C-alpha positions as semicolon CSV with decimal commas, in nm:
position;residue;x (nm);y (nm);z (nm)
1;M;-1,074;4,011;-0,653
2;Q;-0,921;3,765;-0,409
3;T;-1,103;3,631;-0,140
4;K;-0,993;3,455;0,186
5;E;-1,208;3,170;0,382
6;K;-1,147;2,932;0,681
7;S;-1,054;2,675;0,435
8;L;-0,624;2,686;0,394
9;F;-0,657;2,730;0,062
10;M;-0,920;2,924;-0,126
11;L;-0,918;2,957;-0,531
12;A;-1,059;3,279;-0,587
13;H;-1,233;3,294;-0,981
14;E;-1,162;3,671;-1,161
15;E;-1,318;3,714;-1,512
16;G;-1,188;3,533;-1,780
17;S;-0,994;3,226;-1,707
18;N;-0,736;3,473;-1,431
19;L;-0,730;3,249;-1,137
20;A;-0,550;3,316;-0,829
21;I;-0,413;3,124;-0,522
22;V;-0,483;3,222;-0,163
23;F;-0,182;3,013;0,063
24;N;-0,219;3,242;0,419
25;D;-0,222;3,597;0,246
26;H;0,052;3,441;0,022
27;V;-0,073;3,465;-0,387
28;H;0,026;3,281;-0,671
29;D;-0,152;3,416;-0,984
30;S;-0,139;3,174;-1,282
31;K;-0,150;3,386;-1,535
32;Q;0,136;3,605;-1,414
33;N;0,307;3,339;-1,318
34;T;0,433;3,476;-0,992
35;Y;0,446;3,341;-0,653
36;C;0,570;3,385;-0,268
37;Q;0,686;3,073;-0,151
38;S;0,787;3,174;0,216
39;H;0,609;3,122;0,508
40;I;0,328;2,876;0,346
41;I;0,185;2,596;0,548
42;W;0,101;2,285;0,358
43;N;-0,074;2,114;0,645
44;K;-0,194;1,716;0,605
45;S;0,045;1,719;0,282
46;D;0,318;1,848;0,472
47;I;0,269;1,600;0,731
48;E;0,226;1,309;0,492
49;I;0,600;1,440;0,330
50;S;0,794;1,461;0,663
51;K;0,641;1,174;0,820
52;K;0,619;0,924;0,552
53;F;0,802;1,017;0,277
54;S;1,123;1,230;0,415
55;P;1,238;0,902;0,644
56;K;1,186;0,655;0,388
57;K;1,435;0,874;0,129
58;N;1,673;0,958;0,411
59;N;1,680;0,543;0,443
60;A;1,770;0,538;0,088
61;V;2,010;0,800;0,055
62;L;2,193;0,585;0,320
63;L;2,162;0,206;0,107
64;S;2,265;0,443;-0,144
65;Q;2,539;0,495;0,019
66;S;2,604;0,078;0,085
67;Y;2,548;0,033;-0,248
68;L;2,868;0,263;-0,401
69;R;3,112;0,129;-0,056
70;I;3,025;-0,226;-0,176
71;G;3,097;-0,131;-0,603
72;L;2,761;-0,152;-0,727
73;D;2,788;0,132;-0,865
74;S;2,445;0,205;-1,102
75;K;2,207;0,060;-0,787
76;S;2,397;0,378;-0,595
77;F;2,298;0,607;-0,867
78;R;1,943;0,481;-0,927
79;V;1,850;0,463;-0,529
80;S;1,979;0,807;-0,509
81;E;1,763;0,959;-0,741
82;C;1,464;0,786;-0,604
83;G;1,196;1,027;-0,474
84;S;1,383;1,301;-0,528
85;F;1,092;1,472;-0,727
86;L;0,761;1,440;-0,607
87;E;0,427;1,599;-0,736
88;F;0,092;1,632;-0,538
89;A;-0,262;1,761;-0,674
90;H;-0,447;1,910;-0,520
91;E;-0,861;1,856;-0,650
92;I;-1,032;2,177;-0,686
93;T;-1,384;2,202;-0,672
94;D;-1,646;2,412;-0,912
95;Q;-1,667;2,669;-0,551
96;G;-1,315;2,736;-0,599
97;E;-1,209;2,560;-0,303
98;V;-0,845;2,358;-0,320
99;S;-0,875;2,001;-0,087
100;E;-0,610;1,991;0,188
101;V;-0,514;1,651;0,124
102;G;-0,336;1,588;-0,181
103;K;-0,285;1,278;-0,402
104;L;0,091;1,201;-0,511
105;H;0,048;1,223;-0,917
106;S;0,395;1,220;-1,005
107;A;0,742;1,045;-0,888
108;N;1,068;0,903;-0,982
109;F;1,058;0,579;-0,792
110;C;1,421;0,331;-0,865
111;R;1,173;0,002;-0,798
112;D;1,462;-0,129;-0,685
113;R;1,380;-0,458;-0,425
114;M;1,561;-0,292;-0,122
115;C;1,516;0,105;-0,161
116;P;1,298;0,179;0,158
117;M;1,097;0,436;-0,036
118;C;1,002;0,157;-0,284
119;S;0,953;-0,113;-0,042
120;W;0,706;0,129;0,126
121;R;0,516;0,210;-0,190
122;R;0,486;-0,162;-0,326
123;S;0,355;-0,277;0,031
124;Y;0,065;-0,008;-0,005
125;K;0,028;-0,095;-0,339
126;I;-0,023;-0,436;-0,240
127;F;-0,222;-0,419;0,075
128;G;-0,478;-0,181;-0,208
129;Q;-0,460;-0,470;-0,466
130;V;-0,553;-0,789;-0,243
131;S;-0,772;-0,576;-0,073
132;Q;-0,928;-0,488;-0,448
133;I;-0,990;-0,894;-0,519
134;M;-1,073;-0,980;-0,128
135;E;-1,365;-0,743;-0,192
136;L;-1,460;-0,837;-0,582
137;I;-1,511;-1,213;-0,435
138;G;-1,556;-1,150;-0,081
139;D;-1,901;-1,258;-0,013
140;K;-1,851;-1,606;-0,203
141;Y;-1,546;-1,770;-0,009
142;K;-1,353;-1,818;0,348
143;Y;-1,038;-1,666;0,408
144;L;-0,757;-1,800;0,562
145;F;-0,469;-1,653;0,699
146;L;-0,134;-1,890;0,655
147;T;0,209;-1,835;0,765
148;L;0,457;-2,043;0,693
149;T;0,790;-2,107;0,814
150;V;1,142;-2,238;0,826
151;P;1,436;-2,239;1,056
152;N;1,654;-1,978;1,052
153;C;1,990;-1,925;0,848
154;S;2,272;-1,787;0,851
155;G;2,314;-1,518;0,550
156;D;2,530;-1,734;0,381
157;Q;2,281;-2,006;0,363
158;L;2,024;-1,724;0,263
159;S;1,967;-1,740;-0,095
160;L;1,966;-2,153;-0,095
161;V;1,710;-2,120;0,189
162;L;1,513;-1,888;-0,043
163;D;1,555;-2,165;-0,337
164;S;1,425;-2,439;-0,184
165;M;1,112;-2,222;-0,007
166;M;1,014;-2,189;-0,326
167;D;1,053;-2,543;-0,467
168;G;0,856;-2,598;-0,147
169;W;0,578;-2,440;-0,159
170;R;0,564;-2,534;-0,541
171;K;0,511;-2,918;-0,397
172;F;0,271;-2,770;-0,137
173;I;0,005;-2,655;-0,322
174;R;0,002;-2,972;-0,577
175;Y;-0,070;-3,139;-0,245
176;K;-0,438;-3,317;-0,268
177;D;-0,541;-3,202;0,116
178;F;-0,461;-2,782;-0,099
179;K;-0,706;-2,880;-0,367
180;V;-0,970;-2,769;-0,093
181;V;-0,778;-2,416;-0,143
182;K;-0,995;-2,206;-0,449
183;G;-0,699;-1,956;-0,454
184;F;-0,426;-1,747;-0,320
185;F;-0,188;-1,488;-0,259
186;R;0,173;-1,562;-0,146
187;A;0,427;-1,271;-0,007
188;L;0,749;-1,327;0,125
189;E;0,904;-1,155;0,381
190;I;1,297;-1,221;0,572
191;T;1,372;-1,052;0,910
192;R;1,659;-1,086;1,049
193;N;1,748;-1,156;1,465
194;N;1,870;-0,783;1,591
195;D;1,879;-0,926;1,965
196;P;2,257;-0,938;2,073
197;C;2,113;-1,179;2,415
198;S;1,985;-1,424;2,175
199;K;2,150;-1,777;2,051
200;S;2,015;-1,655;1,692
201;F;2,137;-1,363;1,643
202;G;2,245;-1,211;1,331
203;T;2,061;-1,521;1,142
204;Y;1,730;-1,457;0,897
205;H;1,443;-1,586;0,885
206;P;1,244;-1,595;0,578
207;H;0,882;-1,685;0,573
208;F;0,541;-1,671;0,349
209;H;0,281;-1,466;0,458
210;V;-0,025;-1,646;0,213
211;V;-0,389;-1,556;0,201
212;L;-0,630;-1,884;0,136
213;A;-0,960;-1,860;-0,045
214;V;-1,169;-2,141;0,036
215;P;-1,489;-2,289;0,051
216;L;-1,792;-2,057;0,288
217;N;-1,857;-2,421;0,434
218;Y;-1,514;-2,500;0,539
219;G;-1,413;-2,612;0,846
220;S;-1,722;-2,921;0,813
221;G;-1,661;-3,224;0,712
222;R;-1,340;-3,329;0,501
223;N;-1,322;-2,954;0,378
224;Y;-1,102;-2,841;0,723
225;I;-0,700;-2,931;0,717
226;S;-0,636;-2,859;1,070
227;R;-0,303;-2,700;1,218
228;D;-0,125;-3,002;1,245
229;K;-0,196;-3,126;0,854
230;W;-0,101;-2,761;0,731
231;L;0,211;-2,842;0,935
232;N;0,313;-3,194;0,809
233;M;0,271;-3,096;0,496
234;W;0,486;-2,794;0,487
235;Q;0,765;-3,020;0,643
236;K;0,697;-3,289;0,369
237;A;0,720;-3,009;0,077
238;M;1,047;-2,894;0,246
239;K;1,169;-3,214;0,335
240;D;1,226;-3,108;0,674
241;P;1,110;-3,272;1,002
242;S;1,252;-2,999;1,208
243;I;1,008;-2,704;1,077
244;S;0,761;-2,675;1,431
245;Q;0,589;-2,357;1,343
246;V;0,310;-2,270;1,114
247;D;0,061;-2,011;1,227
248;I;-0,342;-2,130;1,024
249;R;-0,621;-1,856;1,118
250;V;-0,972;-1,775;0,988
251;A;-1,100;-1,435;0,892
252;K;-1,380;-1,300;1,084
253;D;-1,635;-1,243;0,871
254;K;-1,597;-0,872;0,738
255;N;-1,952;-0,764;0,735
256;A;-2,008;-0,931;1,081
257;S;-1,918;-0,635;1,270
258;K;-1,673;-0,301;1,289
259;E;-1,368;-0,519;1,455
260;A;-1,422;-0,794;1,296
261;S;-1,368;-0,555;0,974
262;L;-1,053;-0,417;1,175
263;E;-0,905;-0,764;1,185
264;L;-0,976;-0,856;0,878
265;A;-0,797;-0,501;0,690
266;S;-0,545;-0,537;0,992
267;A;-0,449;-0,917;0,870
268;V;-0,391;-0,816;0,501
269;A;-0,180;-0,539;0,596
270;E;0,028;-0,786;0,758
271;I;0,022;-0,981;0,428
272;A;0,152;-0,696;0,197
273;K;0,396;-0,560;0,469
274;Y;0,756;-0,534;0,345
275;A;1,006;-0,803;0,225
276;V;1,275;-0,650;0,439
277;K;1,250;-0,353;0,653
278;D;1,467;-0,094;0,636
279;S;1,517;-0,108;1,033
280;D;1,690;-0,502;0,970
281;Y;1,961;-0,347;0,776
282;I;2,015;0,021;0,739
283;Y;2,241;0,137;1,047
284;P;2,387;0,466;1,054
285;E;2,647;0,448;1,305
286;D;2,772;0,075;1,160
287;P;2,839;0,138;0,806
288;D;2,995;-0,221;0,812
289;L;2,717;-0,375;0,954
290;T;2,485;-0,219;0,693
291;D;2,688;-0,305;0,366
292;N;2,706;-0,666;0,508
293;I;2,377;-0,699;0,559
294;V;2,308;-0,503;0,202
295;V;2,563;-0,762;0,056
296;T;2,359;-1,062;0,183
297;L;1,982;-0,978;0,066
298;S;2,053;-0,778;-0,236
299;G;2,247;-1,079;-0,300
300;A;1,943;-1,306;-0,179
301;L;1,651;-1,125;-0,363
302;H;1,814;-1,077;-0,651
303;H;1,615;-1,149;-0,911
304;R;1,367;-1,301;-0,738
305;R;0,973;-1,253;-0,725
306;L;0,857;-1,184;-0,395
307;V;0,448;-1,202;-0,467
308;A;0,241;-1,421;-0,658
309;Y;-0,124;-1,495;-0,692
310;G;-0,324;-1,843;-0,741
311;G;-0,647;-1,943;-0,885
312;I;-0,971;-1,734;-0,842
313;L;-0,741;-1,482;-0,706
314;R;-0,545;-1,486;-0,966
315;D;-0,848;-1,438;-1,186
316;A;-0,966;-1,148;-1,001
317;F;-0,647;-0,961;-1,017
318;E;-0,690;-1,098;-1,357
319;N;-1,051;-0,914;-1,434
320;L;-0,972;-0,604;-1,253
321;K;-0,679;-0,548;-1,485
322;L;-0,437;-0,481;-1,136
323;D;-0,059;-0,370;-1,245
324;D;0,234;-0,604;-1,226
325;P;0,232;-0,551;-0,777
326;E;0,646;-0,567;-0,771
327;D;0,795;-0,410;-1,106
328;G;0,467;-0,139;-1,190
329;D;0,326;0,168;-1,114
330;L;0,445;0,286;-0,810
331;V;0,299;0,677;-0,845
332;H;-0,116;0,612;-0,868
333;I;-0,159;0,337;-0,621
334;N;-0,524;0,446;-0,593
335;Q;-0,664;0,604;-0,936
336;K;-0,551;0,865;-1,185
337;L;-0,649;1,200;-1,184
338;N;-0,989;1,306;-1,337
339;P;-0,878;1,465;-1,645
340;A;-1,232;1,640;-1,580
341;L;-1,197;1,807;-1,292
342;A;-0,920;2,106;-1,266
343;W;-0,602;2,024;-1,031
344;L;-0,336;2,228;-0,861
345;I;-0,006;2,037;-0,887
346;V;0,242;2,068;-0,595
347;K;0,561;2,008;-0,681
348;Y;0,874;1,934;-0,411
349;G;1,234;1,877;-0,451
350;W;1,438;1,689;-0,224
351;S;1,708;1,935;-0,134
352;C;2,002;1,880;0,170
353;G;1,816;1,639;0,330
354;T;1,450;1,769;0,330
355;Y;1,169;1,838;0,054
356;K;1,140;2,169;-0,030
357;M;0,846;2,313;-0,233
358;T;0,954;2,405;-0,621
359;D;0,641;2,512;-0,801
360;V;0,256;2,524;-0,808
361;Y;0,053;2,552;-1,101
362;I;-0,355;2,449;-1,206
363;K;-0,399;2,191;-1,448
364;S;-0,750;2,293;-1,626
365;P;-1,000;2,008;-1,712
366;G;-0,882;1,823;-2,016
367;E;-0,511;1,909;-1,961
368;E;-0,254;1,692;-1,995
369;V;0,028;1,659;-1,721
370;N;0,346;1,490;-1,811
371;D;0,400;1,211;-1,548
372;I;0,769;1,241;-1,389
373;E;0,822;0,897;-1,404
């Protein structure tokens, strides 16, 4: 017997192992493997795919086309295939209800540094990792959020400027005053000035976002480093007195109030955002401009580590056994499926500029399910 309830998804148990899924009057019988796809509404999963995955996939296609035009054929192929298959898993409760919110269970991501799909997933992953680390050691330290900048540069100079920044960072963290810092997380971001009215139009602005863990008594006596001192240290490390901007702020106690907690989460999100935004290099109406920027950024980012942990934050990263934030798993960002539960697996494929449902099946408790990636 098949039943319906107000829930969008309902699993009806029959005698034996025969299971039937009811989706708005359309039925998939797991034993007979029959399925009607027409007019199925996937509510929250559909929203996530249409609002998040589809735009990134469309821009990945545009990046692939740019790679092809500039002669990077292998990159073009990998990026074109990125995210072409997605599998979402919906938990099935003991009462037979299927959750409306699905977890990304499997996908074929390319891990290209500039791929919009992978950059988005990587940012999401880094945010989760930094949040876990700060949760683990949160009550033992105070946190500072530091932004280190350099003057804007042309595309031709970008690689050399990034080399200089990496060397400058290594000097910066060896200074005596920096010893007050007990751990750090550092991420590189590069933005492009797209304002045609600006004198620096078309130039690039590389900068570091940094989380610093300092003692709880930071701000009292010799433990304190002023904003001007941070600036002086960075100027010295970069051998560039023309640098005029650094930003340093103390994260509020996450337990102080809801507002403080939101501010902390917002600051971590800022730290974890993309190294480069696809809106800075994908111009659908101007392929020549797109290609010019892609050549510049892909060359500058080639074989370059974009994030780094140090001190007690690196120790926490290792203790938590976290995956490589850049080149590791971009699918199971939060957690893998609980094998003790039953899951409804929904497959999507990319076709003609949109994602379409291709299959639905049930993973029984204890059953192995192979990932696409």
